[in-house]
C-alpha positions, -999 to +999 in steps of 0.1 A: -813+341+642-802+351+676-827+333+693-819+301+673-783+303+683-792+306+720-816+274+715-788+256+701-761+267+727-787+261+757-792+224+740-755+218+738-747+230+775-778+205+785-761+177+767-727+182+780-741+184+817-758+150+806-727+135+793-708+147+825-734+133+849-736+100+829-697+098+832-696+103+867-725+078+872-704+050+853-672+061+872-692+057+909-707+024+896-676+008+881-648+025+902-632+038+872-641+055+837-616+057+807 
């Protein structure tokens, strides 16, 4: 169970980082991001 929780946590962190990177890229591309 603990291993599964760690895997989920890692996946969530990775997803969050990808979303942040995506927002940054959109921000640089368009000059703004709302």
